[in-house]
DRENNURO-794213 format. One record per atom (N, C-alpha, C): x, y, z. Coordinates in pm, whole numbers, plus 50000, padded with zeros to 5 digits. Example, Ala and Ser with C-alpha at 12.3 -4.5 7.8 and 13.67 -1.06 7.14 Angstrom:
513194943150780
512304955050780
513204967050780
512854977550708
513674989450714
512905000350787
This chain:
278051754863568
278861760963479
279261748663374
279661753363242
280221745463177
281111738163212
282261740763302
283501729163329
282791720563439
281721717363450
280841709663522
280361697163481
280151701563332
278981688063281
279691675363270
281131677063229
281781659863242
281961655163340
282051664063472
281761660163620
280661651863638
279431658663594
278301655063618
278001641163545
278611634663395
278541627263345
279191614963399
280251616463460
280821605363499
280391604963669
280351611663742
279601611363871
278321600963878
277631600663748
276351596063745
276701581863755
277761575863695
278001560263708
279021559563821
279241566863920
280021566564036
281661562263993
282031568763917
283571567063858
284301575463938
283981590563987
284701599964030
284441610364165
284981612264205
284501623464335
284471636364250
283851645464343
283921660364334
285281664464279
286401660564315
287591667664274
288561658464206
287741649664149
288481637664061
288821640663926
288421651663864
288721655663745
289321671563696
289911673063626
290961685163625
290081696063537
288851690163502
288061702963431
287861715763478
288061719163640
288031729663684
289221738663638
290301731063571
291281739763518
290841751263421
289531748063365
288831761363274
288721772863365
288191771163466
287761777463574
289081787263592
290231782763655
291301787563676
291411796063559
291401789863418
291861796663325
291281811263268
289951809163323
288851821163267
289011831263385
289381826663510
289931836563602
290901844363547
291891837763527
293461841663483
293281854063364
292091851363296
291861861663189
290751872663204
290221874663334
288861881763353
289301895963302
290421900463333
290291915063295
291081917463151
291071907363081
291711907762915
290251907962846
290391908862723
289661907662597
289481894662545
288451888562547
288171873462493
287711872362383
287791860662325
286781858962190
286401843862223
284951843162155
284621828862139
284541825762029
285181812761997
284921806661833
283991798361857
283021800561752
281831790961726
280591799061758
279441793361673
278131804461665
277041794261686
277271783361768
276131770261766
275751776561921
274971768661943
274091768762059
275201766862204
276031761662174
277091761662295
277411775062324
277531781962237
278061796862237
277221802962324
276101803962269
274781811262349
274831806162488
274981794062532
274711788162653
276021794262772
277401794762688
278521798662733
278231812962777
277821819262697
277511834862708
276571836262824
275451828762804
274761832562920
275201829363068
276251818263084
276691813263192
277641824563248
278511830463180
279761837063213
279241852963256
277821855563164
277371871663176
278091878363173
278611886763247
279211901763201
280491901863303
280571888563330
282111888863416
283321889663342
283221886863230
284441885763122
284051895662985
285231900462938
285381909062831
285061903962717
283951898062651
283861889462529
283611901162416
284601903262334
284231914562264
284071909162113
283931896462110
283151891061970
283471875461940
282691871761857
282411855961841
283351855261669
283751843661682
284751842161566
284171827361488
284101823961368
283801814161298
284231814861156
284381801961122
285331798161015
284721803860865
283111804160871
282451808060769
281761821160771
281861828660871
281171842360912
282331851160970
282191861660921
283181873260989
282391885360999
281131885260995
280461899661030
279121898761063
278411907961110
277161907861178
277031905661315
276141902961387
275881898261529
275231887861542
275381881861676
274821870061730
274861869661866
273641866861932
273811865462099
274001879162168
274001888862102
274151902462113
275651905462152
276351897862063
277991899762043
278101902461877
278961909961861
279501910961713
280231898961667
279851895761535
280761884461487
281661891461407
283301885161445
284121893861398
285191881461317
286041889561239
287421881561185
288381880961287
289491869361240
290481866561322
291371881861333
291531887761222
291811904061201
291691912861295
290051911261314
289321920261421
290021917361579
290001902961565
290581900961716
291701905061766
292521902061662
294181908361662
294101922161713
293431927261634
293461945661656
292511946661781
291721940061840
290931942961947
291761936962078
292921936262035
294131930962162
293351916462219
292861909062158
292441896962255
293441887062283
293351884162427
294351873962509
293901860362503
292521858662454
292211843662513
290921840462405
291181831662306
290211826062235
289531811162302
288291811962312
287751802162384
286951793062264
287361782362230
286501775562142
285411765062181
284191768362149
283121759662165
282821752062073
283551740662057
283211730261991
283921718162032
283251706861938
283711693762000
285221688661951
285711679262029
287251678962035
287841679861891
287271668961804
287921670061682
287871681761611
286981688761597
286741704461561
287661714661583
287991709561762
288931718261827
290181720061743
290781706761726
291891707061668
292181711061526
290881710161442
291061716361307
290971730861324
290511738161413
290511751161431
291581756561463
292391751661560
293831749861615
294691751461498
294181742961409
295481743361296
295161755461204
293941758561203
293541773461105
294191783261169
293811787961311
294551797761357
295611800161452
296061786261477
296901786661600
298361793461549
298651794961412
299651801361381
299661815361431
298321823061396
298111838361415
298231837961597
297801827161657
297461825861780
299061827761859
299681818861824
301231819561872
302081831561833
301831839561721
302571848361685
302121860661759
300701863861831
300221874861888
300231871462005
300591858962071
300391854962184
299031852662233
298401845462182
297181849062192
296511831662253
295941832362396
295871818062438
294781810462369
294931797862363
293701790862280
293571778462336
292121780262392
291861766962485
290341766562442
290141749662451
288641745562435
287831744362546
286331742062575
285611748262673
286251734562767
286611725662744
286901714662836
288441718662896
288681730262895
290251733962958
291381727662889
291351724762779
292451717362693
293051732762590
294431731462632
295081741262577
295471736662427
294731743762336
295001737262191
296111740562102
297151746162184
298471750162129
299351739562175
298941731862281
300081723962334
299591710462287
300501705362179
300181692062149
300471681062253
299391674362277
299151665062403
300131652762392
300941649462477
302021637162479
301041627062419
301951618362341
301361607162310
301401596862390
300241590062430
300241578562544
299591566662465
299421554162545
298881541262476
298171536262574
297831546562663
296541537862772
296051550562820
294721547262903
294111555962927
294101555763093
295301555063176
295221555063283
294641569963373
295511580063296
295031592463344
293601598563298
292781589663278
291481592363222
290481588463297
289321593363352
288201590063438
287401581963357
287361569063379
286151558963292
285581551463369
285041541563278
283971532063378
284341519363284
283831510763401
283381495063287
282531492363236
282001485263173
280811480263131
279771477063222
280351467263324
279601465263419
279101477263507
279961487763514
279321496063621
277911504363574
278311502363398
277271512663333
275831502663357
276081490463339
275051482163363
274541479363465
274861481763615
274771481363721
273771494763744
274261506463712
273441516863719
272051514363638
272301512963531
271051511263439
269881504163489
270361491663544
269441483863634
268611489563738
269011501863772
268251507963912
267071516663818
267231518263715
265991526363637
264961520763550
263801527763491
262911520563459
263011521363330
263291531863283
263561534863148
264831538763068
265591535563002
266891535262958
266831542862798
267761551762794
267601558362642
269031559962587
269391560062501
270421559262418
270471571462305
271601577962334
271961587762221
272381580362083
272331581761990
272851574961844
274191576961798
274501588961733
275571592561650
276531592861795
277801585061766
279341583961836
278801578961977
277441573161978
277471564662095
277061553262075
275741546562002
275481536861942
276191531461800
276361544261734
277181544061615
278001549761583
279151548261473
280271560361473
280061560561279
280921570761265
281271569261103
283061568261112
283111563161011
284391559160960
285111571660874
285021582660953
285811596260880
285991603361050
287111609061015
287571616161139
286431624661203
285961634461105
285431642961149
283561643261106
282481646161169
281041644861081
281251651961002
281591663860977
281741674760876
282371667560727
283271658460747
283801653460634
282741647560525
281391644460600
280431639960506
280041650660403
280051660360445
279901674460334
280911674160226
282171673260283
283401671360155
283151658360100
282661649260123
281961637160043
281041641259928
279911648060012
279061656459912
279501662459809
280201672559855
280871682159753
281841674159639
282411663459663
282871656659576
281981649759462
280901643459525
280011638459459
279091647259388
278931659059405
278231668259323
279021673059210
280351674159246
281121675559154
281481669359010
281191655959070
281301644258982
279801646158871
278991652158925
277801653458843
277651666258774
278751676758793
279061686758701
278321697158788
278161696258926
277511708459003
278581710559095
278881727859065
280001732059157
279571741559230
279791739659350
279161749759472
280451753859554
280941766559536
282271771159605
281801771759738
283041767459821
282981762459968
281681756560004
281131747959938
280111737959975
279991736560122
281291728360178
281111722760340
280861733760432
281641745260389
281371755560509
279731761460468
279131764460338
277781766660339
276781757360413
277181744060383
276331736560472
276371732760573
277651738260665
277461737160786
276881750860829
276921760860768
276291772160814
274841773360832
274521765760719
272811767660701
272461757460840
273211748360843
272461740360941
272661748061087
273561753761109
273821759361220
272561772661255
272631776861116
271451790161155
269931782361175
269531774461107
268421768661169
268311762061293
269231757261345
269421748661423
269021759161587
269281773361556
269231781661650
267861781561719
266691779961612
265381781761656
264791769861670
265151759961597
264341746261600
265501734861515
264851724561568
265691712561470
265091708061345
265901712461233
265151711561085
265611698761042
264831693560910
264661680060861
265911684460774
266741677060666
268011678160605
267461685760479
266281681660423
265811690160289
265611705960334
265261707960488
265361720660494
266381728260527
267561722360553
268871728060561
268961731360411
268951722360326
269481725060169
268451734660118
267131736060152
266251747660103
266921762160142
267271760560272
267731771260323
269031775260272
269981768660224
271251770460177
271071772360051
270081769459971
269861771559849
269341785959808
268651789659906
267721801459912
268831814959932
269581808960041
270391822660093
271511822960015
272081813459949
273381815159848
273251816259682
271821812459669
271201812559539
271871801059460
272171790559502
272491781159423
271861774359308
272601772359208
271871765859072
271961751259085
271041745959018
271341730358978
270511721359053
270881714259124
270421702959182
269471708759319
268301701459311
267201705259387
267511702459541
267211709959629
267561706559775
267151692659817
265791685859748
265711674459797
266591662459738
266811663259625
268141656059563
269061657759654
269731667859690
271041668859792
270941661159887
269701663859947
269601655760099
269401641260086
268721635859973
268871622159943
270681616359922
271151627159839
272571623559836
273531621359948
273401633760044
274131630360190
273431617860253
272401619060278
272011607860309
272191591760277
272471591760143
272971578160118
274651576960134
275421588560114
276761588460167
276951588160296
276051592160374
276541590460519
276071574860607
275221569960530
274921559360557
276051547660492
276711549960435
277971542460396
278961542060474
278831552560560
279981556460635
279771548460792
278781546360795
278211542960969
278401527860985
279041528061097
279101512761157
278601510861297
278171500161365
277821502061509
279021498361602
278961504061711
279991504661802
279431492061876
280091480961859
279471467461912
278991465162059
280181470962129
280011470262260
278971478162321
278641487662293
277441495062315
275861488662267
276451486362145
274921474762123
274661462662198
275881456862225
275491446062302
274781448662460
275451462162498
274861467262623
273111469762647
272731475762516
271551479562452
270651464462463
270901456962387
270641444962423
270501434362507
271251435062592
271551425562737
270281433462831
270121450862801
269231456662888
267901454162865
267581450262708
266331446762649
265991437962733
266961426562722
266711413462751
266021411262891
267101419762983
266471422663121
265231430463173
264481431163048
263191437763054
263311451863058
264181458563040
263741472463045
263751478462908
262911490462922
262171498962779
263531505662752
263731501062611
265061506062549
264561519662465
264691533162478
264651542962366
265521549262309
265841551062158
266941560062101
265961574762104
267211583162153
267041596862177
267891606862108
267741610961977
268561616461888
268521628861841
269531636461868
269761650161763
269691647061651
268751649061536
269291644461398
268301652961305
269091657361184
268091660961090
267631650260970
267581635761048
267341625060960
265811623661023
264961618660963
263441615261002
263621600761082
262601601961133
262531587361213
262921574061092
262101574460992
262281563160919
263381564360877
264171572460863
265591572360816
266551565260924
266401570861058
266961566961154
266741552261192
265311546961167
265201531661195
265851522361083
266151531160955
266961520860846
268231520060903
268931532460952
270261532261027
270501521061111
269351520661218
269381511761331
269361496561268
268711494861182
268471481661092
269921476361025
270301487860955
271491486360899
272641481260967
272791486661095
273641486661186
273351470961301
272121465161251
271871453561356
271341456261504
270951470261506
270081475161638
268891473261634
268441459861687
266931462361655
265871459861830
266721456161932
265831454962067
265721468862127
264641473162070
264511489862129
262701492362121
262501498662212
260901504662204
260321511562105
261131522962072
260961533562013
262111544261970
261581552261876
263051562361848
262391574561858
263041584361925
262601601461904
263811608761870
263201614661742
264311623661654
263851636361659
264891644961702
264931661561693
263981664361607
264281664961458
263531671461358
262371667761363
261751656861436
260101648961427
259391662161501
260051664961614
259381673561709
260071689761718
260791690361618
261301705861586
262171707161705
262621704161787
263331706361914
264641696361963
265641699161961
266531691262001
266581689362150
267611683162204
267771676762328
267931689362450
268531700662394
268591712162475
267451720862459
266601717862387
265051725862334
263991721662377
263941710962456
262701702662502
262651688262489
263431679662396
263251667962339
263071656162424
263721661662563
263791650562687
262401653762726
261721663262747
260661663862787
259621659662691
259801660062613
258441650162507
258901636362521
259871631862541
260381617962567
259661615862703
259791623862797
259081617962921
257521617262919
257121627962836
255511627562845
255191615662749
255961610562644
255581600562564
255691586862660
256591585062784
256871572262828
256191571262950
256041583663010
255021584363129
255781578163240
257251573563266
257881563563339
258201569363462
258891564363534
259191569263698
260631571663686
261751564363667
263171568163662
263621564463532
264531575963493
265251574763377
266851574063366
267331568763280
268731566763254
269171568663121
269971579163086
270101583462947
271761584562932
272201576362803
273571573062775
273911579962655
274961587162673
275321590562537
276771601562556
277181607762454
278561611562415
278581627762458
277661634662440
277931647862438
277531654362579
278741661662646
278581665662777
277421676562781
276941684662691
275931692062704
274691688662671
274521683262530
273171675662495
272661662262605
273931654562603
273391643062667
273561643562822
274381651062881
274541653063055
273441663363094
274011677663075
273641686163124
272071688663098
271441683763019
270131684062943
269601672762984
269911660262985
269241652663054
268941654663218
270001658263283
270201662263432
269141673163434
268951683363369
268031693763412
266641686663419
266311675463341
265181669863306
264771660163410
265731658163506
265461646863611
266221635063561
266511632863469
267361621263399
268791618563439
268951606763510
270251603363547
270981600663440
272141607263396
273061606663256
274181599663270
274651592763165
275861585963169
276871592463055
277891596063056
278511597962960
279551588362930
279301584162808
280051574262715
281261583362608
282631579362615
283401585962540
283291583062371
283031591962293
283431589462153
284441584762111
284751580261994
285961575861946
287041588161920
286521598861868
287181608961853
287851615162011
286981611562112
287231616662259
288691608962303
288291595762274
289451586262312
290781589462236
290431592662122
291761594762040
292861604762077
291861618162111
292461631462177
293121625462306
292411617762405
293051614362493
294171609662475
294971601462378
295851596362369
297071606762303
296851618362276
297471628662189
297621625862064
296041621362004
295571618361887
297051607761818
297461600661923
298471591661908
299851595661777
299801607061772
300651612161669
300261614061539
298951611761513
298661614661377
298291626761340
298001635961409
297361648161398
298181657561280
299501656161331
300801666761275
300731662661145
300221650661065
300511646560951
298701645160873
297911650760937
296631649060904
296491660960798
296401662160649
296371671860577
295201673060492
294511662360459
293071662960365
292531654460384
291391654660310
290171643860353
290371627960345
291171626060242
292151608560232
292621604360366
293401614360453
293951614160548
292851614360668
291761621560676
290951618760770
289891609360762
289901604860639
289061589960620
289911579660670
291191576760628
292391568860705
292211569660837
292151580360899
292071579261068
290741578661113
289581580861030
288741576861094
288331561061101
288851556960981
288681541460964
289551535061062
290651541461119
291631535461224
290971537761386
290271549161389
289451552361521
288381540761516
287311542161411
286311531961405
286541517661459
287691514261431
288241500861490
288771501161608
289821507461635
290651506961777
289391512061874
288991521761837
288261526461973
286691526961931
286461516661900
285031512061849
284001510362003
284781505262075
284311505162213
284751515962297
283721523562368
283951530462488
284461525362658
284541511762632
284831502962753
286321500962726
287111510462777
288691509862775
289251509562885
288491505863006
288641509163110
288621493863231
288761482763156
288531475763217
289501465963292
290911469263265
292171462963323
292551476863406
293701473863482
293981482763574
294921491463523
295461487363408
296441495063323
296121501663219
294581500463182
293831507263098
294771506362963
295391496862892
296201496462809
295231497062682
295681504862575
294931500962439
295641490962384
294711480862321
295111469462250
294701464662160
295111453162059
294631447061968
294861430661990
293781424562012
293811408462018
293461401861901
293401406061787
293321398161670
294041400361538
294631391161482
295621393861358
294911402261264
293801400661261
292901405661136
293151424561163
292741424161266
292891440561333
294411445961325
295091435561330
296761439261365
296961445861191
296511436761088
296791442360935
295981452860910
294931452260945
293771464560914
294421476260970
294641476361085
295041489761165
296731495061131
297401487361132
298571491661106
299601488960997
299031478460895
299901477060787
298931481060667
297741478160658
297111483860566
297281498860521
297241506060583
297501517760502
298641521160439
299651516060473
301051517760385
300841510260282
300561499660288
300301485960198
299251494460051
297851497260096
296981508260048
297721518159955
298431526360001
299331538859936
300081532459825
301021520459873
301851514959785
301331512959657
299871504159671
299171498059576
298871511359468
298261520859511
297931530359426
299081537559375
300221536959454
301411542759375
301711533459253
301691521859283
302151512959180
301761511459051
299981513359071
299241513358941
299711528658863
299751540358934
300201554658888
301431550258797
302411541258846
303861541558806
303631530958651
302501522058676
302211511058571
301681519458455
300511530358487
299901535258375
301361547758324
302151550958397
302751560358360
304001554258260
304251544158290
305571538158183
304861526958096
303391528358067
302731519858014
303421503957968
303281498158101
304261483358087
303051475558027
303561465857961
303091454657883
302751442957978
303561440558082
303211428958155
303761433058318
302771429858392
303141428458552
303591418558624
304581417558678
305171405258735
305291408358883
304601399858948
304231401959117
304981390259171
306601390859200
307221380159250
306711373959369
306801362259393
306681352659485
307611357159595
307361355459727
306331352159746
305741366259827
306441377659825
306001391259884
304971396359818
304701391759669
303771396659561
302381392359581
302301379759657
301051375659672
299841382659699
299871387559777
298771397459861
298681411259778
299761418659737
299681429159687
299331425059529
299521416359479
298621412159345
297321413059344
296731407759464
295121407359455
294671420459478
295471430059563
295101442759577
294931450859434
296081449259389
296361457559259
295321450259157
294991441559154
293911434259058
292901440059069
292391438959228
291041448159275
291061462659223
292041467959254
292031483459240
291991484159034
292281476558970
292441477258826
291281470658757
290601462958852
289461454858783
289851444158685
290941439458668
291781431658585
292711420258658
292911408158587
293581400858602
294881395758541
294941405758457
296321403258343
297861403658434
297801410058548
298861405858632
299291392958632
300701388258661
301241376458681
301871371658817
301421364758896
302061362759051
303191353658958
304441358858981
305531349358921
306381341759011
306541331758991
307051321759094
308771326059111
309101327159181
310611331559170
310971333259320
312271333159334
312941335559482
314491340159436
315101347159573
316701348059542
317571334759506
317171324859571
317631310059560
317371306459394
315881306759368
315611301059230
316311309459130
316211323359148
317021333059040
318511329959038
319091329959162
320411325459146
321001315259064
320111303059113
320881289659068
320421290758900
319801298458881
319601299658719
320331309158658
321061317958722
321611329858643
322901331158664
323651321058719
325231320058760
325731315758615
326691328158576
327401325558450
328871327558465
329571334758553
330951334558551
331451338158710
332671338658726
333221342458861
332761356758942
332291367758865
331681379758891
330361375158978
329821364158925
328561363759004
328811354559121
329841345459121
330171338059231
330591346059355
331361356359301
331791364959417
330871372259479
329841376459395
328881384959446
327781374659507
327511366559489
326731355959556
327231354359695
328671353159710
329741348159803
329571363559923
329591373859878
329741383459943
328141384160044
327261377759996
325911376660067
326091366760185
326411369460307
326801357960389
325881351460422
326231337960419
325471325760477
325631323760606
324701321060671
324711315660800
324621298460833
325951294160787
325711280160826
327051276360709
327591263360733
329141258760658
328631261060520
329971254160433
330171260360302
328981246160249
329321233360297
328231226260231
326951226160237
326381234060331
324721237260363
324721248260259
325611258160250
325341269460156
325291264160015
326241253959968
326081248459843
324691241359828
324441232159936
323001224759916
321921233359922
322071245360001
320641255359984
320511263059856
321551269359842
321681280959758
322081275259595
322661263759598
322571258859453
322321245659447
321611241159501
321401227259520
322311216159462
323591218959525
324721210959523
325021203359615
324601187259628
325131182859766
326721177659776
327101180659868
328511179159921
328931169260001
329501158359958
329801149460123
331281152360212
331361146560262
332121151460357
333691149660320
333981135960252
334991135460156
335501146760073
334561151060013
335091164059893
335221172659993
334801176460114
335031188960189
336641186260236
337231174260270
338341171860318
339651174560206
339151177260075
340421180559968
340661193259944
340431201660058
340941215660039
340171224859965
338991221659942
338211230659889
337381239459991
337391251160020
337131260760096
335951269260062
335561275659967
334951285059915
334201283859794
333411290759770
332441291159653
333121288159492
334341294259509
335241294459381
335921281859369
335681272859433
336321261959415
335551250559401
334161252759389
332971244959317
332451252659196
333151261159138
332721271658994
331981261158926
332701250558900
332131243758754
330961236658792
330601232858937
329571226558943
328201235658948
328521246659019
327581257259004
327111259858866
328271265758778
327981265158667
327161254758555
327511243358598
326751232658536
325511231558578
325451232058721
324101231858780
322941240858702
323501254558691
322881266958659
322711267558505
323461256658419
323041255458286
321731246358305
321501238958366
320241228858373
318891239858439
319221245658538
318431256058600
317601264158508
318691271758430
318241281758321
317091276758258
317531262458174
316701257558051
315421255758118
315271249958246
314041245458328
313331263358341
314051270458383
313131283458397
312651292858313
313381290558199
313181295658054
311671286958035
311451276658055
310371267158012
309231271158091
309521275458200
308121280458313
307831295158234
308831303558209
308531315558178
307931319458003
308111308457946
307361308357791
306131305457836
305971296657949
304301289757920
303401304457992
304171313358053
303371325758082
302721335957965
302971331357863
302501341057771
302811353457779
303651360557819
304131375257820
304271381157678
303711394357687
304021403257575
305281406557551
305761414157459
307331416657451
307631429657500
306961437257544
307111450157565
307671451957736
307961463557792
308621467157914
307461459758030
308431454758091
307551443658213
307921451858350
306771452958398
306871459858554
307221446458634
308141447558739
308921435958808
308781440558953
307571436959013
307421435159177
308471432259275
309371436859354
309991429859463
309581440059569
309391435659695
308901445159796
310051451359867
311111445659961
312201452560002
313521443559939
314281449659823
315391445259789
316511451559734
317521448459690
318431452759647
318541450559485
317941440559453
317581438859286
318351426259235
318991417159351
319181404459296
318511395359220
317281391659231
316471385959164
316261389459019
315751403859029
315631410358918
316841412158814
317751411558873
319441410058792
319301399458730
319181384958782
319361372658741
318071367058666
316891370658684
315801369458621
315911377658468
316201388458466
316631398558371
317451389358234
318241381358280
319361372958203
318471362458149
317191358858192
316311348658146
315171350858030
314931365058033
313671370557959
314081379557868
313161380857772
314201391357652
313071403157674
312031403757766
311321415457782
312251426657875
312541435657859
313181445557950
312191447858061
313111444558213
312211447858312
312591462658399
311541466958434
311401478158535
310851474558645
312021475758743
311561470058884
310871483658953
309831476759030
309001486459108
308791482059268
309801487159348
310051481359446
309251491359570
309221486459694
308631489759828
309801503859886
310771495159883
312131499859926
313241494159858
314271499959825
315751490759794
316701492159878
317341481359889
318261480959994
319831481259906
321001486659968
322081488559939
322251493259747
321581503859723
321861508659605
322891513959569
323911516559648
325181517959616
325951505259573
325851494759624
326431482459570
325841476459421
324921483259396
324241476459272
324591487759166
324971497559182
325521504159082
326351499958953
325891503858823
327041496158714
326241482258700
325111478058765
324521467158714
323681463558631
323291478458557
322391478258467
320681479258513
320271478658615
319131473658675
318321490658652
316981488158627
315771500458577
315141496058722
315371507858821
314401503458931
314001517858984
312621518659015
312021526759097
311701523559228
311371533759315
310881526959452
309761537859510
308781530859599
307931540559673
308581548859773
309381540059864
310131550559948
311531554159879
312161565859898
313471567559810
314251566159999
315521561759920
316411556860045
316521569860166
316641578560109
316641593260209
315551593160300
314291588160250
313331590260316
313091578960419
313301566460378
313611551660437
314481549960540
315791554860516
317011552660635
316451557460747
316701550160866
316531553360982
315111558261017
314511549260950
312501554260962
311911539160998
310791543961028
309891533661051
309821521560940
309841528960827
310031515960720
310981508160747
312181512860763
313611504660761
313331495660869
312861499660979
312791491261106
311901482261073
310871484561006
309631476061049
309141467860913
309971469360793
309671461860669
309771446060679
310381439360784
310611426660812
308881423860876
308331433660944
306861425860988
306181426960868
306271440460777
305601435660660
305541425960588
306861419760553
307161408860468
306261394960531
306861393060667
305901385360748
305001380460694
303771392760703
302281396660666
302031393760550
302811399060448
302441396860306
302431384760238
303781373860294
304151362760236
302771352860182
303191346060087
302281336460018
302181324160126
301151315960131
300611303560189
301671292260152
302161291260017
303151283759973
304721286860014
305151275060006
306291273760061
306961282659947
308821284259964
309391290459867
309861283459762
309951288559631
310231282659524
311931280959495
312161270359467
314131266159482
314271265759335
313481258759236
314081260559119
312761253859010
313271247358910
312041242158813
312391230858775
311601220658747
312071209458672
311911208258541
312161200958470
312281201258316
310931204558243
310021202958307
308711205858242
308281221258304
309211227758349
308881240058394
308021243158524
307601232258582
306961232658682
307791237358824
307301243458924
308061247759043
308321234359136
309601237459207
309861228159270
310251236259447
309011231959502
309191242459614
310181235159736
310721245459829
311371240759945
310641235260044
310991229560138
310041222760247
309401235360337
308301232660385
307651242960434
307941241560595
308561254860643
309041255460756
308051259660861
306881267360817
306091272660901
305111262260932
304371267361084
303441258961123
302171260361089
301001254161080
299831257461024
299331268961091
299521271161207
298821282661290
299611296061243
301091294261216
301771303761163
300861311761025
300861300560956
300011305160829
298541313560809
297781303660909
296601310160941
296751321061018
297491322961085
297471337961130
297791347461041
298911349260968
299211357960856
298161358860755
297561348760730
296261350360625
295331356560712
294991357060850
293981365860907
294401377760904
295791382660917
296381395460891
296091404960741
296261391060669
295991395560531
294741400760485
293841392860544
292041393660532
291911411260606
292641411260690
292361426360760
292731436660671
293821436060583
294411443460499
293401444360379
292891435160303
292061431960214
290671442160268
290031441260392
289041444860424
289291461160433
290211465660474
290711479260474
290761486060345
291521476960251
291501480560087
290431486760034
289551474560066
288141474860027
287211487160051
287171491360190
286631502160256
287351512360213
288531513560215
289131529060149
288841530160010
288481521459923
288181525459789
286721528859795
285891521959849
284981526759873
284251539659948
284941543060039
284751552960107
285441566760022
286681565059990
287281578959955
287231579459799
286771591059764
286541592559602
288151592659538
287771588459408
289171588159339
290111602859342
289181613159315
289721626059320
290421627759431
289711624659570
290551628559668
291491620259758
292011608059658
293001599259713
294221605759686
294721605659792
296381611759805
297151602959884
298261599859837
299311591659896
300151601960014
299921597660154
300741604060271
301781594560313
302951591060290
303641579460328
304021585660475
303921597560516
304421598760674
303541593760760
302101595460729
300901594260814
300841577460816
301231571060678
301251557060670
302501551760781
303601560560789
304501553560860
304021554961032
303621567261052
303181568661185
301951555661247
301341555161150
300261543461165
301021530361209
302131526061092
302701515061129
303601511961228
304091525661273
304991525661395
304091523961550
302581524761527
301701524061676
301571508061693
302251501061584
302381484761639
303391483761765
304371491361762
305241489561886
304491497462018
303591504762010
303301509562156
301661505262181
301031500162094
299471495662101
299971482262143
299211474962245
299581466262309
299161451862226
299831443262177
299391431062097
299381419062193
297851413862188
297871402462247
297491390162195
297691389362040
297201377161977
298421369261974
298471358162058
299801348562068
300181339961944
299401338961860
299641334361745
300471342861643
300231360061658
301061366161582
302291370661654
302341370461813
303621369661850
304511361661853
304051349461836
304911336761776
305431333061656
304781342261564
305671340961450
307151345961419
307571340861311
309041341361289
309341346361180
310621355661156
310701362261040
311781353460978
311381347260867
312481339560793
313151341360682
314151339160660
315161345160524
315961330560497
315191321460432
315901310660384
317131310160299
317561320560233
318711324860125
319841325960217
319391335260344
320701337260437
320581326160558
319631316860566
319681308660669
319521314860805
318481323760789
318281329560941
316911328860986
316731329561099
315371327861158
315181337161264
314421346961261
314361357061385
312811359661432
312791357561555
311501358661636
310691373261628
309331374561600
308821384761566
308871396361670
308901390561784
308791398261921
310281405061941
311241401361877
312461409161880
312401420261809
311651420461701
311591429661615
310491439561673
309091437861730
308441446861802
308991453161902
């Protein structure tokens, strides 16, 4: 039965006993609805198989699908959701892969809840019950790499599935490729209404009888829907090129393949695909997979794994014992076993994500750009299916570059996109990215805009205040920002004014008692700072002023030194109420209402620690307008660590811009927040990262990063 397939794949590598997995829940569910009308969602071969297995024991009144609502198939009528409601359907069984199941649940879940229709997938999962988020896989029957290796060594020939086993795509669903093709066609002026649905429908229809090549799918699509414009062969090439750009190897599985080949095993790639053997070989080469004997592709034989491809494989090799490794319970496990091949089920990235409750991401997944973001996340953190090496089976990250890529990059990416939108909206003449938080953001902005006209502006609260002090109100303002240390230390650090013990004994107890020294020192600092600003050669118009998270202190005092009006563009702003009446023009990526008591409010210190520059803070400028830096307090390993995290952010940013078309880029702050918040649940094992400190020299404070995590 359907609910035995997963068990077979796991028992093949000795992971579980007969009763060790709750797949039999589906059997219980079907039995519960035996006397009720049910419908099956999906028109693929899996639906045909399910109908054949359950026979007449259940009252299947029809088949549902997203692109067809009439006709008949497999001896059953194809019906609409309205028809299912009218027929008093009590259970809808979804015959699709995990990721597609969630998309279907989003599409029809509201109606199911309203009409009290149960919605389950063929693995027994309640699709209306959002799985609790977990950060380990203790409850999942899995296996270690060594167990798979040991089993494989007992067989003569080893075969691997390709897609989602040896390689994966940096999109959430494989059907997202069709959305990308649709976008590219639109750029070329070719508008095909409901292109992804028509593309998917055409593939399903042809695949019922044989395994087609991609150009045949597009020919069928063009003929059936009367499509104008691009020739089928051109669309096939376009999809192939776009798809190739999404593919990455699953490194641990590829190493397993190489290790088995070195042990003298014959290795074959057996794949259900509409790409030709030549194209599959190109994909393998691109992913660095070269240690194999041969490739068998379904479209070359006109039959998939469930239609006889495994028999062709056995006739070709003529070996004794076989071991097949793949991710699909039906095609890779059941079909292999029916042909006398010992199967091994490896979890795909989307399978593992589902087991964690989608890590809370699903609720905030709204469009193609979100699915690309999550696809990039999955391709990194679940690149390996071997997540069961420790007793706790914790999902973890061991490199600072991955920390930057997974958790920090999405929100920084959206911030940079927002920043450019604002710069264009307000027609800013200059862009100043303030040190040190602007170091990486400037690099990303310049890469996005293909220009280097922005300025990495050397400043700090300390430097701005030293140059900006003009009156007693300024002194009161600074005094209100409590310094963690003695008065003499504050005068030295904030204003560059040394005070000896004898002077302190003369009854001077506050900053106001040193106002003359502060103003005198400020006059010199102001002149020196002006020399630096003059050397930048700025235009005279409105100037964008980046600060990451701030209340506006630096902008307020720098504004006194510049003739250009400053428009602050911040990630988030602190203490807005206190700054009313200061005459500051500031817009923010996150509004106060959005950020208060949110992940951003809790975690911006983490982002600041990663975004910072490798140079120390600027204290002031000399008479030539050259910067005078504070003493570097960070260790070399600290600097190397956050630079590695920055490299992960750069990598993500470049990939996202390459993968996501301009027209599809949508800012989703809530999804960004959820991804950032995962840094608290996923296990971080990079000791250099954990040893970082959050520094704030203006307040003379130092905080261990682990206290924030």
